[in-house]
C-alpha positions in Angstrom: 34.7 72.6 54.3 33.3 70.3 57.0 36.1 69.2 59.4 36.6 68.5 63.0 38.3 71.4 64.8 41.2 69.1 65.8 42.0 68.0 62.2 44.6 69.3 59.9 44.4 68.7 56.1 42.1 65.7 56.5 44.2 64.0 59.2 42.6 63.9 62.6 44.8 64.9 65.5 43.6 63.7 68.9 45.2 62.1 71.9 42.7 59.1 71.5 44.7 58.2 68.4 48.2 57.6 69.7 49.0 55.5 66.7 49.1 58.5 64.5 52.5 60.2 64.5 51.0 63.6 63.9 49.4 63.5 67.3 52.7 62.7 69.1 54.4 65.5 67.2 51.7 68.0 68.0 51.5 67.3 71.7 55.1 66.6 72.5 56.7 69.3 70.4 58.9 71.8 72.3 57.8 74.4 69.7 54.5 76.1 70.1 52.0 75.1 67.4 49.0 77.2 66.6 46.5 76.2 63.8 44.0 78.6 62.4 41.3 78.2 59.8 41.5 80.1 56.5 40.0 83.1 58.2 42.8 83.2 60.8 40.6 82.0 63.6 42.5 79.8 66.0 41.2 76.2 66.0 43.9 74.4 67.9 47.1 74.9 70.0 49.5 72.5 71.6 50.7 72.4 75.2 54.0 74.2 74.3 51.8 77.1 73.1 50.3 77.4 76.6 53.7 77.1 78.3 55.2 79.9 76.2 52.2 82.3 76.0 50.4 81.5 79.3 47.1 81.1 77.5 45.0 77.9 77.9 43.4 76.5 74.7 39.9 77.5 75.8 41.2 81.1 76.0 42.4 81.4 72.5 40.3 79.1 70.3 38.0 81.2 68.1 40.2 84.2 68.4 42.9 85.5 66.0 46.7 85.5 66.6 46.5 89.3 66.9 45.7 88.8 70.6 49.4 88.1 71.1 50.6 91.4 69.4 53.1 93.4 71.4 52.7 96.6 69.6 56.5 96.7 68.8 56.0 95.9 65.1 54.3 98.5 62.9 51.6 97.9 60.3 54.1 97.7 57.5 55.8 94.7 59.2 52.5 92.7 59.0 51.8 93.8 55.4 55.2 92.4 54.3 54.6 89.2 56.4 51.2 88.4 54.7 52.5 89.4 51.3 55.2 86.7 51.7 52.7 84.1 52.9 50.4 84.8 50.0 53.2 84.7 47.5 55.4 81.9 48.8 53.1 80.0 51.1 55.2 80.7 54.1 57.1 83.4 56.2 59.6 83.1 59.0 61.5 85.6 61.1 61.9 87.2 64.6 58.8 88.8 66.1 58.0 90.2 69.5 54.8 89.1 71.1 53.1 89.5 74.5 52.3 86.7 77.0 49.1 86.6 79.0 50.8 88.2 82.0 51.8 91.2 79.8 55.4 90.3 79.4 56.8 91.0 76.0 59.2 88.3 74.6 61.0 87.5 71.4 60.1 84.4 69.3 61.3 82.8 66.1 58.1 82.2 64.1 57.3 80.2 61.0 53.9 80.5 59.3 52.8 78.2 56.5 49.6 78.0 54.6 47.9 74.6 54.1 46.0 73.9 50.9 43.8 71.0 49.7 44.5 68.9 46.6 42.8 71.6 44.5 45.0 74.4 45.9 42.3 75.9 48.1 43.4 77.4 51.4 42.4 75.3 54.4 44.5 76.4 57.3 47.5 78.4 58.6 50.0 76.7 60.8 52.2 78.8 63.0 55.2 77.3 64.8 57.3 79.4 67.2 60.1 79.1 69.8 60.7 81.5 72.7 64.2 82.8 71.9 64.6 84.9 75.1 67.4 82.8 76.4 69.1 82.7 73.1 68.8 86.4 72.7 70.3 86.9 76.2 73.0 84.5 75.4 73.8 86.3 72.2 73.7 89.6 74.0 76.1 88.3 76.6 78.4 86.9 74.0 78.4 90.2 72.2 79.1 92.0 75.5 81.9 89.6 76.3 83.3 90.2 72.8 83.1 93.9 73.3 84.8 93.6 76.7 87.5 91.4 75.2 88.1 93.8 72.4 87.8 97.1 74.3 89.4 96.1 77.6 92.2 98.4 78.8 94.0 95.3 80.1 95.9 93.1 77.7 94.1 89.7 77.3 95.6 86.5 76.0 93.7 83.2 75.7 95.6 79.9 75.2 94.7 76.3 74.9 95.7 73.8 77.6 99.1 73.4 75.8 99.7 77.2 76.1 99.3 77.8 72.4 97.9 81.3 72.0 94.4 81.2 70.5 93.4 84.9 70.7 94.6 88.3 71.9 92.8 91.6 72.2 93.8 95.1 70.9 95.2 96.1 74.3 97.6 93.2 74.0 98.8 94.5 70.7 99.1 98.1 72.0 101.2 97.0 74.9 103.4 94.3 73.4 103.6 95.5 69.7 102.6 92.0 68.5 99.5 91.8 66.3 97.0 88.9 66.7 98.3 87.2 63.6 101.9 87.4 65.0 100.9 86.0 68.4 98.4 83.3 67.6 100.1 79.8 67.5 103.0 80.9 69.7 103.3 80.4 73.5 103.6 83.3 76.0 107.3 82.6 75.9 107.2 85.0 72.9 107.2 87.9 75.5 109.9 86.4 77.8 112.4 89.0 79.1 114.9 86.6 80.6 114.8 88.5 83.9 112.8 85.9 85.8 114.7 82.7 86.4 113.4 79.1 86.1 112.6 78.9 89.8 110.2 81.9 89.4 108.1 80.1 86.7 108.1 76.8 88.7 106.6 78.6 91.6 104.1 80.3 89.4 102.8 77.1 87.8 102.7 75.3 91.1 100.3 77.9 92.3 98.2 77.8 89.1 97.8 74.1 89.3 97.1 74.2 93.0 94.7 77.1 93.2 93.6 77.7 89.5 95.1 81.1 89.3 98.2 83.3 89.9 98.9 87.0 89.9 102.0 89.1 90.4 104.5 91.4 88.9 106.5 90.2 86.0 108.9 91.8 83.5 108.3 91.1 79.8 109.8 92.2 76.5 107.9 94.1 73.7 108.3 93.3 70.1 110.8 96.3 69.7 113.0 94.8 72.5 112.0 97.2 75.3 111.6 95.7 78.7 108.6 96.7 80.7 106.9 95.7 84.0 103.4 94.3 84.1 100.9 93.1 86.6 99.7 89.7 85.4 96.8 87.5 86.3 96.5 84.0 85.0 93.3 81.9 85.4 92.3 78.4 84.3 89.1 77.4 82.5 87.8 73.8 83.0 85.1 71.8 81.3 82.2 70.0 83.1 84.5 67.1 83.9 87.0 69.4 85.6 89.6 69.1 82.8 91.6 72.2 81.9 90.6 73.6 78.5 92.1 77.0 78.5 94.3 79.6 80.3 93.4 83.3 80.3 96.1 85.8 81.0 95.2 89.4 81.8 97.9 92.0 82.3 98.4 95.8 82.8 101.5 97.7 81.8 102.7 99.2 85.2 105.6 101.2 83.8 104.1 104.6 84.9 103.2 103.2 88.3 106.7 101.9 88.8 108.1 105.2 87.7 105.8 107.0 90.1 106.8 104.7 92.9 110.5 105.3 92.2 109.8 109.0 92.1 108.0 108.9 95.5 110.8 106.8 96.8 113.3 109.4 95.6 111.2 112.3 97.2 111.1 110.3 100.4 114.9 110.1 100.5 116.4 113.0 98.6 116.1 116.7 98.7 114.2 117.7 95.5 116.1 121.0 95.2 119.8 119.9 95.5 119.5 116.1 94.9 121.3 115.5 98.1 120.1 112.9 100.7 117.5 114.3 103.0 117.2 113.8 106.7 115.4 110.5 106.3 118.1 109.0 104.1 120.9 110.7 106.2 119.5 108.8 109.2 119.9 105.5 107.5 123.4 106.3 106.0 124.7 107.6 109.3 123.5 104.5 111.2 125.3 102.4 108.7 128.4 104.6 108.8 128.6 104.6 112.6 128.3 100.8 112.7 131.1 100.5 110.2 133.2 102.9 112.2 132.6 100.9 115.4 133.6 97.7 113.7 136.7 99.2 112.2 137.6 101.2 115.3 137.8 104.3 113.1 136.7 107.9 113.8 133.8 109.5 112.1 133.1 113.3 112.0 129.8 115.1 111.6 130.0 118.6 110.3 126.9 120.9 110.7 127.2 123.6 108.0 125.1 126.7 108.3 125.3 129.5 105.7 125.7 133.0 107.0 123.6 135.9 105.5 121.7 133.5 103.2 118.3 135.0 104.4 119.4 138.4 103.1 119.9 136.9 99.7 116.4 135.3 99.8 114.7 138.5 101.1 116.5 140.9 98.7 116.7 138.8 95.5 113.9 136.3 95.9 113.6 132.6 96.5 114.3 131.7 92.9 117.9 133.1 93.2 118.1 131.7 96.7 117.3 128.2 95.4 119.9 128.4 92.6 122.4 129.5 95.1 121.7 126.5 97.4 122.2 124.2 94.4 125.6 125.7 93.8 126.4 125.4 97.5 125.5 121.7 97.4 127.8 121.2 94.4 130.7 122.9 96.2 130.1 120.9 99.4 130.1 117.6 97.4 133.3 118.6 95.6 135.0 119.4 98.9 134.9 115.9 100.2 135.6 112.3 99.0 133.1 110.1 97.3 133.0 107.9 100.5 131.8 110.9 102.5 128.1 111.9 102.9 126.7 115.3 102.1 123.1 116.0 103.1 120.7 118.9 103.2 118.6 119.1 106.4 116.5 122.0 105.1 116.8 125.7 104.5 120.5 126.7 104.5 121.6 123.9 106.8 123.7 121.0 105.5 125.3 117.9 107.1 128.7 116.5 106.0 129.7 113.1 107.4 133.5 112.3 107.1 134.4 108.6 107.3 137.6 106.8 108.1 139.3 109.6 110.0 142.5 109.1 112.0 142.4 112.3 114.0 139.9 115.1 114.8 142.4 117.5 113.1 141.4 116.0 109.7 137.8 117.1 110.3 139.0 120.6 111.2 141.1 120.8 108.1 138.1 119.8 106.0 135.9 122.4 107.7 138.5 125.1 106.9 138.6 123.9 103.3 134.7 124.1 103.1 134.7 127.6 104.6 137.4 128.7 102.0 135.3 127.2 99.2 132.2 129.1 100.4 134.0 132.4 100.4 134.6 132.3 96.7 132.0 134.3 94.8 128.9 132.6 93.5 127.6 133.7 90.1 123.8 133.3 90.0 122.2 134.6 86.8 123.6 138.2 86.7 124.3 138.4 90.5 127.8 137.9 92.1 127.0 136.7 95.6 129.2 136.2 98.6 128.6 133.8 101.5 130.4 132.6 104.6 129.7 129.4 106.5 129.7 128.5 110.2 130.5 124.9 110.9 130.1 122.8 114.0 132.1 119.6 114.3 131.6 116.6 116.5 133.4 113.3 116.5 132.1 109.7 116.7 132.4 108.0 119.1 134.0 110.6 121.5 131.0 113.0 121.2 128.3 110.4 120.6 127.5 107.3 118.6 123.9 107.7 117.4 122.3 110.0 114.8 120.3 112.3 117.1 123.2 112.9 119.5 125.8 113.5 116.8 123.6 116.0 114.9 122.6 117.8 118.0 126.2 118.2 119.2 127.3 119.3 115.8 124.4 121.8 115.8 125.4 123.2 119.2 129.0 123.6 118.0 127.9 125.4 114.9 125.8 127.8 117.1 128.9 128.5 119.2 130.9 129.1 116.0 128.3 131.6 114.8 128.2 133.4 118.2 132.0 133.7 118.3 132.3 134.4 114.6 135.0 131.8 114.5 134.0 130.0 111.3 134.3 126.5 112.9 134.0 125.0 116.3 134.8 121.5 117.6 132.2 120.3 120.2 133.2 120.2 123.8 131.6 119.9 127.2 131.6 123.6 127.7 129.3 124.0 124.7 126.8 121.6 126.3 126.9 123.7 129.5 126.1 126.8 127.4 123.3 124.9 125.7 121.9 123.8 129.1 122.1 127.3 130.4 120.2 128.6 127.3 117.5 126.0 127.9 117.3 127.0 131.5 117.1 130.7 130.6 114.4 130.0 128.1 112.3 128.1 130.6 112.8 130.7 133.3 112.2 133.6 131.0 108.7 132.5 130.1 107.6 133.2 133.7 110.0 136.1 134.6 107.4 138.8 134.1 104.7 137.1 136.1 107.2 136.4 138.9 108.2 140.0 139.1 111.8 139.4 138.0 111.8 141.8 135.1 112.4 145.5 135.7 112.7 148.6 133.5 115.7 151.0 133.7 115.7 154.3 131.9 118.7 155.9 130.3 118.5 159.7 129.8 119.0 161.3 126.4 120.2 164.9 126.8 120.8 167.9 124.6 124.4 167.8 123.4 125.1 171.5 124.3 122.8 172.3 127.3 122.6 168.9 129.0 118.9 169.2 129.3 117.0 165.9 129.2 115.2 165.6 125.8 114.1 162.0 126.2 114.9 158.6 127.6 115.1 155.0 126.5 113.4 152.2 128.4 115.8 149.2 128.8 114.9 145.8 130.1 116.7 144.2 133.1 116.3 140.6 134.5 117.2 139.8 138.1 116.7 136.1 138.8 116.8 134.9 142.4 118.9 131.9 141.5 120.7 132.8 138.3 121.4 136.4 139.4 121.6 139.3 137.0 121.2 138.1 133.4 122.6 140.3 130.7 120.1 141.6 128.1 122.7 140.5 125.4 122.1 136.9 126.6 118.4 136.7 127.2 117.0 139.1 124.5 118.2 136.9 121.6 116.6 133.9 123.3 113.4 135.8 123.7 113.4 136.7 120.0 114.4 133.2 118.8 111.6 131.5 120.9 108.9 134.2 120.3 108.8 135.0 124.1 109.6 138.6 123.0 106.0 139.0 121.9 104.7 138.8 125.4 107.7 140.6 126.9 107.3 143.5 124.5 103.7 144.0 125.6 104.7 143.9 129.2 107.4 146.5 128.6 105.0 148.9 126.9 102.4 148.5 129.7 105.1 149.3 132.3 106.3 152.3 130.4 102.7 153.7 130.0 102.0 153.1 133.7 105.2 154.9 134.7 104.4 157.8 132.5 100.9 158.0 133.9 102.3 158.0 137.4 104.8 160.7 136.7 102.2 162.9 135.1 99.9 162.4 138.0 102.6 164.0 140.1 102.7 167.0 137.7 106.2 166.2 136.5 107.4 167.2 133.1 108.3 164.0 131.3 109.8 163.8 127.8 109.0 161.0 125.4 110.1 157.5 126.2 111.7 155.3 123.5 110.6 151.6 123.5 112.4 149.1 121.3 110.5 146.8 118.9 112.3 143.7 117.6 112.1 142.3 114.1 110.2 139.3 115.5 107.4 141.6 116.9 106.9 143.0 113.3 105.7 139.5 112.3 102.6 139.8 114.5 99.5 140.7 112.4 98.0 142.7 115.3 101.2 144.6 116.2 99.8 148.1 115.6 96.3 147.5 117.1 97.8 145.8 120.2 100.2 148.7 120.9 97.4 151.3 120.3 95.1 149.5 122.7 97.8 149.3 125.4 98.8 153.0 125.1 95.2 154.3 124.9 94.0 152.0 127.6 96.4 153.3 130.2 95.4 156.1 129.2 98.5 157.6 127.7 99.2 159.7 124.6 100.9 158.1 121.6 103.0 161.3 121.3 104.8 160.3 124.5 106.1 157.1 123.0 108.9 156.7 120.5 108.8 153.4 118.6 112.5 152.5 118.1 113.5 149.9 115.5 116.9 148.8 114.4 118.2 149.6 111.0 118.7 145.9 110.2 115.1 144.9 111.1 113.6 147.7 109.0 115.8 146.9 106.0 115.3 143.1 105.9 111.7 143.3 104.8 111.1 146.9 103.8 107.9 146.3 101.8 106.1 144.9 104.8 107.6 147.2 107.5 106.8 150.5 105.7 103.0 150.2 105.9 103.3 149.3 109.7 105.5 152.4 110.3 103.0 154.6 108.5 100.2 153.3 110.6 102.2 154.1 113.8 102.9 157.6 112.5 99.2 158.2 111.7 98.3 157.4 115.3 100.8 160.0 116.6 103.8 157.8 117.6 107.3 159.1 117.0 109.6 156.7 115.2 113.4 156.3 115.6 115.9 154.2 113.6 118.4 152.7 116.0 122.0 151.5 115.2 122.1 153.5 112.0 125.2 152.8 109.9 125.8 149.4 111.4 124.0 147.5 108.7 123.8 147.9 104.9 121.7 151.0 104.6 119.5 151.4 101.6 119.6 155.2 101.5 117.1 155.3 98.6 114.5 153.9 101.0 115.2 156.3 103.8 113.1 159.0 102.3 110.1 156.7 102.4 110.4 156.0 106.1 108.1 158.2 108.3 110.9 158.6 110.9 111.6 161.4 113.3 114.9 160.4 114.9 118.1 158.8 113.6 120.3 157.1 116.2 124.0 156.8 115.2 125.4 153.4 116.0 127.8 153.5 119.0 130.6 151.9 117.0 131.1 155.1 115.1 131.0 157.2 118.3 133.6 155.0 120.0 136.0 155.6 117.1 135.5 159.3 116.7 138.8 160.2 118.2 140.8 157.3 116.8 139.5 156.8 113.3 139.2 159.8 110.9 136.9 157.7 108.6 134.4 157.1 111.4 134.4 160.8 112.1 133.7 161.6 108.5 130.9 159.0 108.3 129.4 160.3 111.6 129.4 163.9 110.3 127.8 162.8 107.0 125.0 161.0 108.8 124.3 164.1 111.0 124.2 166.4 108.0 122.0 164.0 106.0 119.6 163.6 108.9 119.4 167.4 109.4 118.7 167.8 105.6 115.7 165.5 106.1 114.5 167.4 109.2 115.4 164.6 111.5 116.8 164.7 115.0 120.1 162.9 115.6 120.9 160.9 118.7 124.5 159.6 119.3 124.5 156.6 121.6 127.4 155.1 123.4 129.0 158.4 124.5 131.6 157.5 127.1 134.3 160.3 127.1 134.6 164.1 127.2 136.4 164.0 123.8 133.6 162.1 122.1 131.0 164.6 123.5 133.1 167.5 122.2 133.4 166.0 118.7 129.6 165.5 118.6 129.0 169.1 119.6 131.2 170.4 116.9 129.3 168.2 114.4 126.0 169.8 115.6 124.7 166.5 117.0 121.3 167.2 118.7 121.1 164.6 121.5 123.6 162.3 123.2 123.2 159.2 125.2 125.7 157.0 127.0 127.5 156.1 130.3 129.4 159.5 130.2 126.0 161.1 130.6 124.4 158.5 132.8 123.9 154.7 132.8 120.4 153.2 132.7 118.8 153.6 136.1 115.6 152.6 138.0 112.7 154.9 137.6 112.9 156.4 141.1 116.6 157.4 140.6 115.8 158.9 137.2 113.0 160.8 138.8 115.2 162.3 141.5 118.1 163.2 139.2 116.2 164.5 136.2 112.4 165.1 136.7 112.2 166.7 140.1 114.6 169.4 139.2 112.9 170.5 136.0 
């Protein structure tokens, strides 16, 4: 076969022969054309070949097409390709080849064999197109289809006349309509009727102006259920800017709306009782006071505090306490009209707002009714519980006309009712004076020790029969240069309530230890000194270590100190108090239980307490000669204590008759004004220590 390299089947292909159509086709074709001889040697390529592969004709002529192999097809692929060419004279399909720069690309390749008139093979012609862009486009289309099908948002595509063309699976899941049921309809299929015509006019105005809209809308599912959704609508336009389609994407926000409503509820209502909390109470009271002012009517604020609720919580647990509070809330709500407001501030404190009152007496009547309701037994699980309530009352506008003032004044009145054990108390100017004095005392008390205003007095404790001093109790006194002598019954509760008692307690112990050390340095015989610890001090994590460090740092012996705690403080939290008492005992301190019999003694626990001394409450001592029952109880306490090898101290002895009774009952030690009142250290020294 004797042919020019640029000929194909006897037809010459050369740019010098533009008249021949083959030449034009060959050189201007967008498809790459590669011609080989019958031995697969390349004899000609067109410009498109060079554009796609990067090879110039001079670089490929004389070589085989295998130079373009990418290595992605295995040998079997090429065996099947050539088998098809030899059998059918052609093959076409997708193949991956490699450009000159090493880049692998996909192409659609057609190979045909060219024979002469006698059927002898002359050439192979390969024609191929780079399908990279098409592959990417198909890949993107597949990706878009997957996104459309698998998106968690509902998607709806309409034409420009709002006829639904397609919906995805999420659309069906949310609305209940299948694609077959939705296609051909308009989105009005989902209309709930909640949005009015003006809503949709504004929506479409924005879509036409900005090409999109998004917002919250209520629609209706196929089963008739209404649901909220967050909807986004976008427009699609052609190259001329004409609208071709609308795409709606939406998310069912039912759960989010429910969560928002729940958060809103938590922000305004007490989760335990369902009553308005302080935040909502503030809004309701502002509205109520404004209405009262417009109508020139009275409004009352009742501050309700439950008495002895803490004991229920501590003894029966918070679960019982919570259920009790729920019942209390129910009774409070039932005690007033539907126009009144009942709110829980927190803990065991409630606010009741009474509206449209004519006279303050109506508020007092309601307070008495609430107290009566609270006295009825509460049945919580298997427990029959009893409560009382203390209620402070203030009137609007006579006692204030804003939230903070009214609640504060009602709180102060409640505090006064609790102090006086009167059940209820109407606010008055005197209560404010009491409150101001309390604040004044609190501020002054913080610096009383450092200013030298605090002083210790010592009250002797003597043997009931011999009168010999067996011990003494250190008692705190406060002499203020401006306020005068302040009673311990007034400032000690303030110190405990504010926590100032922590520092004062340490100061007292240091003073006692220093005094003991001074007396001992004078070779005086000094019995043990009792130092009171309050329930608040037991809350300190370092109570034992701090007391040990003070005593041992003086130096002073723990055996010289009696740790005195009240029965009520020891019983309120027995499980936490017991380990602390055992620590004190192991260090050598003596322990006394004060005011025994005043509270609700858990006698079963008494044997667990590492105590040395039992102090009978003075209320029993004062009634020894007037109440036979008190005498019986006092005798029983003394006998019980002796049976447990405890010493017994009777406090509050004020008459000869009381002392005589206690002697006949074998009481060990007595203490009281009949013996001697609390006195400064120098006087106690001269009366009791120097003569020993």
